[in-house]
Residue, then its C-alpha position, 0 to 999 in steps of 0.5 A: m366036914q368044916n372049911t378052914i378059914h384063912r387069913v391069907d391067900i394068894t392070887e394066880r398071878a402072884q403064885d406063878l411069880l412066887r414059883r419063880v422065885i423059888e425056882d431062883n432062890g430056893p425056899v422063901l417067905f414073906r415078912q410083913a412089918g412096919d405101919c398098918c397099912g391098906d391095899d398096895s402094901a408090900p410084903m417083903c419076899l425073902p429066902t426062908r434061911q436067911f431071914p430070922i424070925e422073932k420068937s413074938d412073930i405070928l405066922l399068919g399063914r402058909l401058901s404054896w410050897h410051904t412058903e410062910f407068911w410072918i407078920s410082927p405082933e403089932q402088925f397081927e394087931c392090926w389085920k386080925d379082923t382082916h383077910l389078906t390076899i397077895d397079888v402082884t403088880r408091876g413097878p420096882a420091888s424093895e431092893q432085898s426082896l427077891e421078886a425085885s429081878h422080875g420087874l414086879r413087887f408082891v402087893l398086899r388086898a385086903r377085906q375085912l374078916t365077916a363075922a362067921e369068919n371072925a368066929a371060926l378063927a376064935a375058936a381055933p387054936p391061937p396062931r402059931t409064934g416064932a417060939d414055936r418054929t423049927l427048921 
């Protein structure tokens, strides 16, 4: 049986915060946009039904509780050889990001994918896009 390679994961601490955010707000998604950044980039945590996903947006991965992580095509070009881990740190989040009321913020930790991970992803079907999304 072949292991599935994921481009995005979540730490246990971030998963605990995500659960609390979902309990407070219902289903959510993560959206990373803007310039290519390294560690400590902050993805936005937003209500699923209130945030429009563009047809060209790319689904980077699925997390606990049906939570999706979306990025722009430009971001995908920057991050395509990178594994991202959602983590948590103390400090203010963007006002629009749902974890802001908890005094914490989600951040991204990045590492380069290994050659084996890149090869497995290259052999897999392409990532889904917003054009494939149904609610």
